[in-house]
C-alpha positions as CSV (number, residue, x, y, z in Angstrom):
1,X,-0.4,0.1,-0.1
2,X,1.4,3.0,-1.4
3,X,0.7,6.6,1.3
4,X,1.4,9.1,-0.8
5,X,0.8,10.4,-4.5
6,X,3.2,11.9,-7.2
7,X,4.0,15.0,-8.1
8,X,1.7,15.5,-10.8
9,X,3.1,18.1,-13.4
10,X,0.7,20.9,-15.2
11,X,-1.0,19.1,-17.6
12,X,-3.6,20.2,-20.4
13,X,-6.5,20.7,-18.0
14,X,-7.5,25.1,-18.2
15,X,-3.6,25.4,-20.3
16,X,-5.4,25.1,-23.5
17,X,-7.0,27.9,-22.5
18,X,-4.3,29.9,-21.2
19,X,-3.0,29.2,-24.4
20,X,-5.6,31.1,-26.1
21,X,-5.0,33.9,-23.0
22,X,-1.9,34.7,-23.7
23,X,-2.6,35.3,-27.8
24,X,-5.3,37.4,-26.7
25,X,-3.4,39.4,-24.4
26,X,-0.6,39.6,-27.0
27,X,-3.3,41.4,-29.2
28,X,-3.1,44.3,-27.1
29,X,0.4,44.4,-25.0
30,X,3.8,44.0,-26.2
31,X,4.4,40.3,-26.4
32,X,7.5,39.7,-25.2
33,X,6.6,41.9,-22.0
34,X,6.3,38.9,-18.5
35,X,4.7,41.7,-15.9
36,X,1.4,40.5,-16.6
37,X,2.1,36.6,-15.6
38,X,4.4,38.5,-12.7
39,X,2.1,40.3,-11.6
40,X,-0.5,37.6,-11.5
41,X,1.8,35.4,-9.6
42,X,2.4,37.9,-6.9
43,X,-1.7,38.5,-6.8
44,X,-1.7,34.7,-6.3
45,X,1.3,35.1,-3.2
46,X,-0.8,38.5,-1.6
47,X,-4.1,36.0,-2.2
48,X,-2.6,33.5,0.5
49,X,-1.6,35.8,2.9
50,X,-5.6,36.2,3.2
51,X,-7.0,32.7,2.8
52,X,-7.9,32.4,6.4
53,X,-10.8,35.1,5.8
54,X,-12.3,32.7,2.5
55,X,-15.0,30.9,3.0
56,X,-14.5,27.3,2.4
57,X,-18.1,25.6,2.4
58,X,-18.1,25.6,-1.5
59,X,-14.9,23.9,-1.7
60,X,-15.2,20.7,0.4
61,X,-14.8,17.9,-2.4
62,X,-17.7,15.4,-3.2
63,X,-16.7,12.0,-2.9
64,X,-18.8,8.7,-3.7
65,X,-16.1,6.4,-2.7
66,X,-16.2,4.9,-6.0
67,X,-12.8,6.3,-8.2
68,X,-14.2,6.1,-11.6
69,X,-17.4,7.5,-11.3
70,X,-15.8,10.5,-9.8
71,X,-12.9,10.9,-12.3
72,X,-16.1,10.8,-14.7
73,X,-18.4,13.4,-12.7
74,X,-14.7,15.3,-12.7
75,X,-14.2,15.1,-16.7
76,X,-17.7,16.0,-17.3
77,X,-17.4,19.5,-15.4
78,X,-14.6,20.0,-17.9
79,X,-16.9,20.7,-21.4
80,X,-19.0,23.2,-19.5
81,X,-15.8,25.2,-18.3
82,X,-15.1,25.1,-22.7
83,X,-17.9,26.1,-23.4
84,X,-17.8,29.1,-20.9
85,X,-14.4,29.5,-22.0
86,X,-15.0,29.7,-25.9
87,X,-17.7,31.9,-25.5
88,X,-15.6,34.7,-24.3
89,X,-12.5,33.9,-26.5
90,X,-14.9,34.0,-29.3
91,X,-16.2,37.3,-28.6
92,X,-13.3,39.1,-27.3
93,X,-11.7,37.8,-30.8
94,X,-14.2,38.2,-32.9
95,X,-14.0,34.7,-34.2
96,X,-16.3,33.7,-37.1
97,X,-18.9,31.1,-35.9
98,X,-20.8,30.2,-33.0
99,X,-19.4,28.0,-30.1
100,X,-22.8,27.7,-28.8
101,X,-24.8,26.8,-31.8
102,X,-27.0,23.5,-32.2
103,X,-23.9,22.2,-34.1
104,X,-21.4,23.3,-31.4
105,X,-23.2,21.3,-29.3
106,X,-23.5,18.7,-31.6
107,X,-19.6,18.7,-31.9
108,X,-18.4,19.1,-28.6
109,X,-20.6,16.8,-26.8
110,X,-19.6,13.7,-29.4
111,X,-16.0,14.7,-28.7
112,X,-16.7,14.6,-24.9
113,X,-18.3,11.2,-25.2
114,X,-16.3,9.8,-27.9
115,X,-12.9,11.1,-25.7
116,X,-14.4,9.6,-22.5
117,X,-15.4,6.1,-24.4
118,X,-11.2,5.6,-24.8
119,X,-10.2,6.9,-21.2
120,X,-12.7,5.0,-19.2
121,X,-11.8,1.6,-21.5
122,X,-8.4,2.3,-21.1
123,X,-9.1,2.0,-17.2
124,X,-10.8,-0.7,-17.4
125,X,-8.1,-2.8,-18.8
126,X,-6.0,-1.7,-16.5
127,X,-8.3,-2.2,-14.1
128,X,-9.1,-5.8,-14.7
129,X,-5.0,-6.3,-14.9
130,X,-4.5,-4.9,-11.6
131,X,-6.8,-6.4,-9.5
132,X,-8.8,-8.7,-11.9
133,X,-11.5,-9.3,-14.6
134,X,-13.9,-10.5,-11.3
135,X,-12.9,-8.2,-9.0
136,X,-15.6,-5.2,-7.4
137,X,-12.9,-2.7,-9.2
138,X,-13.4,-4.3,-12.4
139,X,-17.1,-4.3,-12.4
140,X,-17.5,-0.4,-11.0
141,X,-14.7,0.5,-13.7
142,X,-17.0,-1.4,-16.3
143,X,-20.2,0.2,-14.7
144,X,-19.1,4.2,-15.1
145,X,-17.9,2.8,-18.9
146,X,-21.5,1.6,-19.6
147,X,-22.7,4.7,-18.4
148,X,-20.7,6.9,-21.2
149,X,-22.5,4.2,-23.6
150,X,-25.6,5.0,-22.4
151,X,-24.9,8.7,-23.1
152,X,-23.7,7.8,-26.3
153,X,-26.8,6.4,-27.4
154,X,-29.1,9.4,-25.9
155,X,-26.9,11.8,-28.0
156,X,-27.7,9.8,-31.6
157,X,-31.3,9.2,-30.5
158,X,-31.7,13.2,-30.2
159,X,-30.7,13.2,-34.1
160,X,-32.4,9.2,-34.7
161,X,-35.8,7.1,-34.2
162,X,-36.1,5.4,-30.7
163,X,-35.8,2.7,-32.9
164,X,-32.5,3.5,-34.2
165,X,-31.1,4.5,-30.9
166,X,-32.0,1.6,-29.1
167,X,-30.0,-0.6,-32.0
168,X,-27.0,2.0,-31.5
169,X,-26.6,0.4,-27.9
170,X,-26.8,-2.7,-28.8
171,X,-23.9,-2.2,-31.1
172,X,-22.0,-0.1,-28.8
173,X,-22.3,-2.4,-26.1
174,X,-21.1,-5.3,-28.3
175,X,-18.0,-3.8,-29.3
176,X,-17.2,-2.6,-25.8
177,X,-17.3,-6.7,-25.2
178,X,-15.2,-7.3,-28.3
179,X,-13.0,-5.1,-26.5
180,X,-13.1,-6.6,-23.5
181,X,-12.8,-10.0,-24.9
182,X,-9.9,-8.9,-26.6
183,X,-7.8,-7.5,-23.4
184,X,-8.6,-10.9,-21.4
185,X,-7.2,-12.8,-25.2
186,X,-4.4,-10.8,-24.9
187,X,-3.5,-10.9,-21.3
188,X,-3.8,-14.2,-21.2
189,X,-1.9,-15.4,-24.3
190,X,-5.1,-17.3,-26.4
191,X,-4.2,-16.7,-29.5
192,X,-7.4,-18.0,-31.0
193,X,-9.9,-15.7,-28.9
194,X,-7.7,-13.1,-29.3
195,X,-8.0,-13.3,-33.3
196,X,-11.7,-13.9,-32.7
197,X,-12.6,-11.0,-31.2
198,X,-10.3,-9.2,-33.7
199,X,-12.7,-10.7,-36.7
200,X,-15.8,-9.5,-34.5
201,X,-14.7,-6.1,-33.9
202,X,-14.0,-6.1,-37.9
203,X,-17.4,-7.2,-38.5
204,X,-18.8,-4.5,-35.8
205,X,-16.9,-1.6,-38.5
206,X,-19.2,-2.7,-41.2
207,X,-22.5,-3.2,-39.3
208,X,-21.9,0.3,-37.7
209,X,-20.9,1.9,-40.9
210,X,-23.9,0.7,-42.4
211,X,-25.9,2.4,-39.1
212,X,-24.3,5.5,-39.3
213,X,-25.2,5.8,-43.2
214,X,-28.8,5.0,-43.4
215,X,-29.2,7.8,-39.7
216,X,-27.7,10.5,-42.0
217,X,-29.7,9.5,-44.6
218,X,-26.2,9.2,-46.7
219,X,-24.0,11.5,-45.0
220,X,-21.7,9.7,-43.6
221,X,-21.0,6.8,-46.2
222,X,-20.4,3.2,-44.8
223,X,-17.1,2.7,-46.0
224,X,-16.0,5.8,-44.5
225,X,-17.1,5.2,-40.8
226,X,-15.8,1.6,-41.2
227,X,-12.1,2.9,-42.5
228,X,-12.4,5.2,-39.1
229,X,-13.4,2.5,-36.9
230,X,-10.9,0.5,-38.2
231,X,-8.4,2.8,-37.0
232,X,-10.4,3.2,-33.5
233,X,-9.8,-0.4,-33.4
234,X,-6.0,-0.4,-34.4
235,X,-4.9,2.1,-31.8
236,X,-7.2,0.8,-28.8
237,X,-5.9,-2.4,-29.5
238,X,-2.3,-1.6,-29.4
239,X,-2.7,0.4,-25.7
240,X,-4.3,-2.7,-24.7
241,X,-1.3,-4.7,-25.7
242,X,0.9,-2.3,-23.9
243,X,-1.3,-2.8,-20.9
244,X,-0.7,-6.5,-21.2
245,X,2.7,-6.0,-22.0
246,X,3.1,-4.0,-18.5
247,X,5.0,-1.7,-21.3
248,X,5.3,1.9,-20.4
249,X,4.7,3.3,-24.2
250,X,0.7,2.1,-22.7
251,X,0.0,5.6,-21.6
252,X,1.2,7.6,-25.1
253,X,-0.6,4.6,-27.1
254,X,-3.8,5.2,-25.2
255,X,-3.5,9.0,-25.4
256,X,-3.1,8.7,-29.3
257,X,-6.4,6.6,-29.4
258,X,-7.9,9.2,-28.1
259,X,-6.7,11.7,-29.9
260,X,-8.3,9.9,-32.8
261,X,-11.7,9.3,-31.8
262,X,-11.3,13.5,-31.5
263,X,-11.3,13.5,-35.6
264,X,-14.0,10.8,-35.6
265,X,-16.0,13.5,-33.9
266,X,-15.5,16.3,-36.4
267,X,-16.1,13.7,-39.0
268,X,-19.7,12.3,-37.9
269,X,-20.7,15.4,-36.6
270,X,-20.3,17.3,-39.9
271,X,-22.2,14.2,-41.1
272,X,-25.6,14.1,-38.8
273,X,-25.2,17.9,-38.6
274,X,-26.0,17.9,-42.4
275,X,-28.5,15.4,-42.8
276,X,-30.4,17.2,-39.8
277,X,-29.4,20.6,-40.7
278,X,-28.5,22.1,-37.4
279,X,-28.3,25.5,-36.9
280,X,-24.6,26.6,-37.3
281,X,-21.6,25.1,-38.6
282,X,-19.9,22.1,-36.5
283,X,-16.5,23.0,-38.1
284,X,-16.6,27.0,-37.9
285,X,-13.7,28.4,-35.8
286,X,-15.7,29.4,-32.8
287,X,-17.0,25.5,-33.1
288,X,-13.5,24.1,-33.2
289,X,-12.2,26.1,-30.2
290,X,-15.0,24.9,-28.5
291,X,-14.4,21.4,-29.0
292,X,-10.8,21.7,-28.8
293,X,-11.0,23.0,-25.6
294,X,-13.1,20.4,-24.3
295,X,-10.6,17.8,-25.3
296,X,-8.0,19.5,-23.9
297,X,-9.8,20.1,-20.6
298,X,-11.2,16.4,-20.2
299,X,-8.2,14.4,-21.4
300,X,-6.3,16.7,-18.3
301,X,-9.4,14.7,-15.4
302,X,-8.1,11.1,-17.4
303,X,-4.6,11.5,-17.6
304,X,-4.1,12.7,-14.5
305,X,-6.8,9.6,-12.6
306,X,-4.5,7.4,-15.3
307,X,-1.4,8.3,-13.4
308,X,-2.6,8.4,-9.3
309,X,-3.9,5.2,-10.4
310,X,-0.9,3.5,-11.7
311,X,1.2,4.9,-8.7
312,X,-1.2,3.2,-6.2
313,X,-1.1,0.3,-8.1
314,X,2.4,-0.6,-9.2
315,X,5.4,-1.4,-7.0
316,X,7.4,1.3,-6.5
317,X,4.7,3.8,-6.7
318,X,5.9,7.2,-8.0
319,X,9.7,5.7,-8.4
320,X,8.2,3.4,-11.1
321,X,9.2,3.0,-14.6
322,X,5.4,3.5,-15.1
323,X,4.9,6.2,-13.5
324,X,7.4,7.9,-14.9
325,X,5.5,6.9,-18.3
326,X,2.3,8.2,-17.5
327,X,4.1,11.5,-15.8
328,X,5.6,12.0,-19.5
329,X,2.2,11.9,-21.1
330,X,1.2,14.5,-19.0
331,X,4.3,17.1,-18.8
332,X,4.9,16.6,-22.8
333,X,0.9,17.9,-22.9
334,X,2.3,20.7,-20.0
335,X,5.3,21.8,-21.9
336,X,4.2,21.9,-25.3
337,X,1.2,24.4,-24.0
338,X,4.2,26.8,-22.4
339,X,5.6,26.8,-26.1
340,X,2.6,27.7,-27.5
341,X,2.0,30.3,-25.0
342,X,6.0,31.2,-25.4
343,X,5.4,31.4,-29.2
344,X,2.2,34.3,-28.7
345,X,3.6,36.3,-26.0
346,X,7.2,35.8,-25.7
347,X,9.4,33.3,-24.0
348,X,9.7,34.3,-20.7
349,X,5.7,34.6,-21.0
350,X,5.4,31.4,-22.1
351,X,8.4,30.1,-19.1
352,X,6.6,32.4,-16.5
353,X,2.9,30.4,-17.5
354,X,4.4,27.0,-17.1
355,X,5.8,28.2,-13.5
356,X,2.7,29.8,-12.5
357,X,0.6,26.4,-14.0
358,X,2.8,24.2,-11.3
359,X,1.8,26.0,-8.7
360,X,-1.8,25.5,-9.3
361,X,-1.1,21.7,-9.7
362,X,1.3,21.6,-6.9
363,X,-2.0,22.8,-4.4
364,X,-3.4,19.4,-5.6
365,X,-1.2,17.3,-5.2
366,X,-0.3,19.1,-1.8
367,X,-4.2,17.7,-1.2
368,X,-3.9,14.3,-2.9
369,X,-0.4,13.8,-0.6
370,X,-2.8,14.5,2.9
371,X,-5.3,13.3,2.2
372,X,-3.3,9.7,1.3
373,X,-1.3,10.6,5.0
374,X,-4.3,11.5,6.6
375,X,-2.6,14.9,7.3
376,X,-5.7,17.0,8.2
377,X,-3.9,20.5,8.3
378,X,-2.3,20.2,5.1
379,X,-5.8,19.1,3.8
380,X,-7.2,22.3,4.7
381,X,-3.9,24.1,3.4
382,X,-4.1,22.8,0.8
383,X,-7.5,23.8,-0.2
384,X,-7.6,27.3,1.2
385,X,-4.2,27.6,-1.3
386,X,-6.9,26.4,-4.4
387,X,-9.3,28.8,-2.5
388,X,-7.1,31.7,-2.9
389,X,-5.8,30.8,-6.6
390,X,-9.7,30.4,-8.3
391,X,-9.4,34.0,-7.0
392,X,-6.8,35.5,-8.4
393,X,-7.7,33.2,-11.8
394,X,-10.6,34.4,-11.7
395,X,-9.7,38.4,-12.2
396,X,-6.5,37.2,-14.3
397,X,-9.3,36.0,-16.7
398,X,-12.2,38.5,-16.7
399,X,-9.2,41.5,-17.2
400,X,-7.6,40.0,-20.3
401,X,-11.0,39.2,-22.2
402,X,-12.0,42.7,-21.4
403,X,-14.7,41.4,-19.4
404,X,-15.8,38.8,-21.3
405,X,-14.9,36.3,-18.5
406,X,-16.7,37.7,-15.8
407,X,-14.0,36.9,-12.8
408,X,-17.0,35.3,-10.6
409,X,-18.2,32.6,-12.8
410,X,-14.7,31.9,-13.2
411,X,-13.8,31.3,-9.7
412,X,-17.4,29.5,-9.9
413,X,-16.0,27.0,-12.2
414,X,-13.0,26.1,-10.4
415,X,-14.4,25.9,-7.4
416,X,-16.8,23.1,-9.1
417,X,-13.3,22.2,-10.7
418,X,-12.0,21.9,-7.0
419,X,-14.7,19.8,-5.8
420,X,-14.9,17.1,-8.2
421,X,-11.3,16.3,-8.6
422,X,-11.2,16.3,-5.2
423,X,-13.7,14.0,-4.9
424,X,-12.0,11.6,-7.4
425,X,-8.8,12.0,-5.0
426,X,-10.7,11.3,-2.4
427,X,-12.4,7.9,-3.8
428,X,-8.5,7.1,-5.1
429,X,-7.5,7.3,-1.7
430,X,-10.1,5.1,-0.2
431,X,-9.8,2.5,-2.7
432,X,-6.6,2.4,-3.6
433,X,-4.4,3.4,0.0
434,X,-6.7,2.9,2.4
435,X,-8.4,-0.4,0.9
436,X,-5.5,-1.5,-1.2
């Protein structure tokens, strides 16, 4: 049993949005002036001096004890945040399109659900390999994965008939089952069962292609959908192979599989939009911004959860090669984002952003370490630090968006982020530390 969490390095959560933030700031200021970031860092420090006066009632993490359900709750908050940020940035930057149109809703929703499918499937497989396919932990992971399946069927049902919604639900559940069959066979070295699972998945691509062609009135050709799903199968099975072999490449492979379905979401949204003649354009700049933010923000929660899971279930914990690989996938996103900020607002701002972002992530790390070790004082301190940060962040976003992103709204969103992600950390602690 491990007693502490890893130092999770900055990831994609609000970093994608902040990258756009610095681009916005660069439009009206000297791009090589790091004063804005420096002042923000100082404001964070000043705010912490006043944290004893803050109301902590809104910051209490909410946990059910089920780490998979709680991780999904935390992740589902991110698309809401993405919509808020995209709306503010689209207005401030006068981007073409409407990030709140029905077409934008469709693309963002499919992006979220399909990416979530991959990450929940990966977490379920990792859980089966760690605790056993007959364990209560795997049962909980599989149940959360099925919640995503139901949500996907409901999304399809909004643009189809009840009969088609039911058909999709059955078809999608069937394909999830084939992935489970593949994972069990790969881990057990059963070549015949593995080949059978692959054959079933191949047949699924044909059936799904025909389904989407019908439901879209021909706007999504069966052959094109089948080809897209073949890539989904090859990328996700590659990740499963990695987890089965205990390869440190598994985390990067899972991220690649998630990135692919994000592209698929755009294709499917385009076809369904054309068939339903929805208002707006799923591919205009504002809609694309929202979908991109949705993917980046949501991915943060799942990659962080996987890193924590790895630290608690791998021999050696934070010193293991597996954890180092999971952390590298997270940190690569952060470094890339900071470089993007540097290209928009100057290298000094990019560097300052990375330092500031790591400070914010550090508050979550301190919370995670505190709950794992039962240090109540440190737990309260971490929550107060996060409370202070959200207020400063709210003022920052309001300032750089010319008021399009009100400070109170951002601060409230960050409170929800703390509640849900903190709750997921609490559940991971219960399942993997206290009961591990």
